[in-house]
N, C-alpha and C positions, 0 to 999 in steps of 0.2 A: 447802407446803414442799417445792422441786424440788431436790434435791441431785444433786453431780456428782461421782463419786471418781476420782480420777483417777492411775495407778499400781497396783502389786502388794499394796503392803499390807506386803509378805513372810506372807503366808499368813492374816492376820488382815483380809483383804476381803470374804469373806462374812460372819462375824461381826457386823463395822463395819455393812454393810450391813442385813443383820437388824437389830439395833439399831433403825438409823432409821428402817425401815420399820417398824416397833412405834410409831414415836414419830408415825407417820403422814407422813413424808417420802416422796414418789415420787423414788425412786433411779435414776441412771443410770451406767453406767462407761464410763472409757474409759481405755484403757492407758498410753496417750502424750499429753503435751501437744499433740503436733499433732494426733491424735484428737481433743483435748478441744475445742481451739479451734475444728477444721470443726463441731462439736458447735453450738458457741455460735453461728456464723455462720448455720448454716444455720436458724436461728429456733429451735432446743430451747435455751431460755432454761434461766438456773438461779439460784435465790436463795443459792448457797453451795457452793463448790469446797471437798473437802475431797482433799489432796493427800497423798503418799506425799513425807514429808521427802528421801527418796533421789532423787527428781525437782528440777531445777535449778527451786525456786520464784521466785527471781529473774529468769530468764529468763521464765518463765512472767508472772510482774504485769508487767514489762515490754512485753512482746507484748501483753498485754488492754489496757493504757495506749495503746498505739501504734494498737490500733484502738477505741478510746474503748467499752471494755466492762466497764462497770462492775457487778463481783459480789465481794464479800469470799473471803479465803482462807485456811482451816484448814492448819496441816502438820499432819500424823501419821505417828509411827516409833515402834520400842522403845524403852522407857523410858530405856535404858542410854545413849543416843543425844544426850547434853546436848550437845555442839559441832555437831550437825547444825541440832538444835531451836532454839540462841541462832540459829544462821545464818539460820533460816527467818523467823524473827520481826523479826529486820534487814531482810531483804530486801523485808518488807511483809506477811508472814501476820498476818491479824489474832490467833491461837490457836496452841497446841501441843497435841496431845490424845495421851498416851501411851498405845501399844500393848504390851497385849493393853487393847481399849478396856472403858470401864465404862459400864453403861448410864445411869446416873444425868447422869455429865459428858456425853455425846452427847447426852441432852434437855435439858441444861443450855444448851449449844453451839448446840444448832438454836431454843432459845426464843429466846436472846439475839440471835439473826439475824432471826427473826421481828420480835422489837422491840415490835409495836404489837399489843396485845390486840384482835382482832376481838369482841368481847363490847360492846354497848349495854349501859349502866349506865342506867336511866331509872326514875325516883319520879314525876317532875312533866309536869302536863297538857300545857302547851306543848309540851314535847319528845315525850311519847306522841303527841298528835296528828302530827307529823311522821314518827316511826317506822308510825304507821298508814297514813297514806297512802305512803310507801316500801312495803309490805307490798305495797297493794293495785295499784301499777305494777309492782312486781320483775317479774314473769313476764313483762311485755309485752317489746317492742322497740325501744319508745321511747325515746329520748337524753335524758340526765336532767340537769339544771346544778343543783347543789348549791352553794348560797353561805350564807355565814356568816363570824364576824371566825377569825383567824387561831387554831387552837388549840381550836375548837370539836369536830372533831371528824369531817371531812369526809371524809377518805381512809377511815376506821372505817363511817360510812354508803355509802362507795360498795363496798367490801367487802360490807356484809351486802346489799346489791341483788343483788350478784353470787352470793352463796349464795341468797338467796330465788329466782330465775330459773331459767328454762328452762336455763341454759346453766353452772349451778354446777359441772359433772364438764369444763368447758370451760377453757381457760388466763386468769387474772383479770393482765394486764398494767398497769402502771401506768409513769407518763412524770413527774418534774415539768419544766413548761415553764421556768419560770424556773430552776433548775439546770444547765441544760446550755447551753455557749454559743449562740448564735443560727445561727452560722457551722454548727456540726453538729446542731444539732436536725432539720434537714431530712433527712437521711442517719438519725438515730436513727429518726426517724418510720417514714421509708417504704423504707430499706434503702440499698444501693449496688451498684454492678459495680464487678468489677474495674478499677481504671485512671480509675476516674471522677473522681478528683481526688488531689491528693498522698498520701500514706500510704492511699491505696485498693488494698491489698494482696491482698485476696480479696473475692469476692462478701459481702455482710454480709445478713442478711436484718433487716427493719425492724420494728418496735413492732407495727405495722398486720398487718403479716405472723405474727407470733409470736400476736396475738391473736386469728389466725381462728377463725371459731366461740364466741368466748367476749366478753369484755368488757375495754375501754381505757379506762382509766384518764387522763384528761388535767388532771393538776393544775396548779393555777394557771394556766387555761387563759390569764385578760388577759394574761399576760406574753409571751405568742406574737407576735413578728415580722408585719404587715401582709399583708407578700407570701405569708407561711408560711400566712397566715388562708385566702388565697384557695386554697391547694392542698386544704387539710385542710379546706375548702367542699364543692369538687369530689369529693372522696373518699366523703365524704357523702354528696354527689346520686346521685355513678354507680357507688356502692357499688366502685370500684376506684382501683388508686394504681400510681404509675409510680418504679420504682427510679428515683436519683438515676443518670444515666448508662446507664439502661435503655432500650430501644426498643420495649415493649410491657407496654401495661396489664394489670394484677394483680388479679381478682376476690377481691374480700372480704366475708367474713360475721362484723360484729362489731355489738356494740353499744357506743356509745360513753356513758360518764359524763365530763363537765367541774365540776370545781369552781373557786372563784376566791373572793378574799376583798374584790375590790371591786365597786363599783358598774358594773355591764358595760351597764346601759341609758347611763350619763352616760359611760362610755368611747366606746360609738357614738355618741352623739350629738356630741361633741368629736372624732371620727373615730380615734380610735386603737385601735379595734374595728370588726368589720365587721358589720354590722345584719341584716344577709341572716345570718352565721354566728352570731349570736347569737340568732334565731329557729329556725333548726336546732338546736341545744345545747339551744334553752330549751323543749323540747315537755311538759316537768313539770319544775317547779320545787321541790326541796326546800330550803327557810330553813331553817337550824339557828341557834336563839337562843342568845345568848351566855351564859354559865356564870351571870352575875348576875342573868338573869332567871327560871333554871332551881332557886329557892332549895332546892326539894323534891330535885333533885339533889344537891345541895352533899356533903351529911351520906354519901350510899350513896354518891356515890364516892370518898370519902374513906375510908370503910370498904374498899371493895374495894383501893387501892390501898397500903394498909394490910397487907392480907392478901398481895398478890402481892408487895410488897418485903419482907416481914418471911420468907416462903419464900424468895425470892430472896437473900437475905441470911444465912440460915440462924439467924433468930432468932425467938424468940417471940411471937406475934402476942399484940398488948397493946389493950385496949381505948381507944377514944376519949373522953377525958372530957368531960360535957356544957359547962363553961367554952370546951371547944376547941372544940366542935360550933358554938355561938353565935358565937365568933369566924369561924371557916371560911363561917357564914353571911353576917355581915355584912361580911366583905371583897368588892369587887368583881371580883375576878380578869381584870383586861384582858389576861392569856393564857390565859386559858379555861382548860379541862380539862388541856391540857399544863402551865401552871403549877400547876393545884392539884395535879398527879400529881407532878410535882417535890419542890413542897412537901412532901406526905406521904412521897415520899422521903428528904427529908432528916430529916424528924420521927422517920421509924423508927430512923435512924442514932444521933440524937440522944437520942433518951429512956433515962431510967436508972431513969424510975420506973416503979411497977406500972401505970400507965396514960399515954396519952399525952397530954400536959397542954399550955396554952397556951404555956409555957415552951421547947418542942420545937420549934413548930411558929413556922421562922422563916423570912425573906426571905434570897435570895442574898448579901446584905451583913452576913448578920449579926442583923439587926433582926428584933423579935418580933414577930408579926402584928399582938397588939391594940394595940402603940407605933406600927407602920407605919397601920393601921385609923383611930389618934387622931390621927394627923401631918396624915391628909386632911383633917381639919376645917378645916386651919389654909391648907388650897392655894390655896384661889381668892383672898385677901384675897392671900399672897405671889403668885400668880400676876400679879395684879392690878398690884403693886407692880412683879415684875419686867418687865413689860411695858413699863410707862411709862418705866423707865428704861431700856430697851433702845430703844424708840422715838426716846427722845430722841438716843441714841448714831448713830444712823441719818442723823440731818439730815445731807444733804451728800453722799451716798454714791449710787452709781448702782445698777439693780435687779440688775445682776449682780452687783454686787461686796458685795453684802448675800446674796443666793444663795450662792457663794462660801463665804461665810463660816459660813453656818449650813450648810451641807452638811458642810465640813470638820471643824468644831466638832461638831456632831454624831457624826462619823465617829469622833473622837479620843476623844468620849466613850461609843464604843461601842467602844472597842479595838481599830479599824479593821475591825470587822464591818461587811460591807456588806449583807448581807439586813437586821439589825437596826436598821441607819442607816436604809436605804428606810421602813422599816415604820414607823418614828417621824416620819420627814417625807412619810409618805402619799405616797410617789411610787413606781413601780414600780423592781426591780430593774435594768432595764436602762436605764431615765431613768439612775440612779445609777451606773452602770458608763461609760454615756456622758459624766457631767457630768466623773467623775475621770480618765477619759482625756486630756479638753479642758486639765483643768487643768494634768497632768503634765504634756501636750504643750507647753504654755505656761509651762514650767518652775517649777510651784507643788509645794513638799512637801506629795504625799500619805501622809498615815498607812497604814500596813500595817498588815496581822493580826495581833495578839498575843493570848496565851493569857489567856483569862479566868481567874482564879483565885476561887476561891467562897470566902468568909472566912464563918466561924462562930462 
């Protein structure tokens, strides 16, 4: 965890800094917003900004957005300054920490920002084999490709590799290739010089330079544009990069880990992913099996999440009932570990008995897990009947109109969430965005993202 503290914090800075460092954070201090931005542009990235509420937090967040620097902001101030606290939250701060600082509160905020546990919970033999291979290759400098379905824990495995490598004391930098717009991804990776394009108001160090000496994780590499793939290939081969608008190559020393939930061999075959880049990345392949193929891990992970979220919510840790354990193992878990984690978080909050039983383990729509599993037995027959009815309705339509209807109906079903709809349809998020732009340009009403409310 890298923490950048901005402002004086009215004499409480040293105390807050000491508490954060005791919790394992690496802390840097900047007196002003300008100093903080210079630090971030120079490649000294941060996982969290802790900002004196007396600073102009609205201006800070606007400037971060303008330079496409994505880092959460937490405001700090004296307890009686309620008006400033409300203003900071409205300006975009994620949280407000009153001063003098409380050690437990700072620890909770740091843990929340870290988001994901780096611990690998494993009891199943199939997963154990993957971990053994990971430990064997971690000390090398070989590029590694981690594959597996969405939610299996590919980023957790990448962080595990970094911790076990000879670069563990160097930076671990992660880039989600699917989350950053295509037009900005090159600058995000390679950096840019001042004036290189509209909005480039200062030199910006890219992720390659930030990761120098350490590890660069390219998450969902399959979503990267083919033009940018060629630049990435050159960076890997030559161990040097060019900033956007720059005129001199910059030497780099990094280890690359890439992840994908798609079949890159098939993508290379159909021309959407460069074959030569695939072979450069796939020196070692770690394929993480889906949770349904790791039955021995399911109950162990469930117990881990029960303990984690009981502590986070101040709830007594309750044991998992045997009947609930059996239902957990029987479930298919299409969302894998991520889905199991969310399910157990709900169970912790819903449980009123002495143990966590099947009644508390519910799906997002409120359906009990045993009912959802039972409904699945009739799914094949229902799907066949639906498919027959659907195919009849398609007669006489063009392929393009059928495709448009399918995409828009799926998007509506997902409450406008582009990523969820793309995953259901089995297409990339970039393809989804291109299709929706085309429909919008043609005057078609495209569903906009809406808040998903979970019913229990």
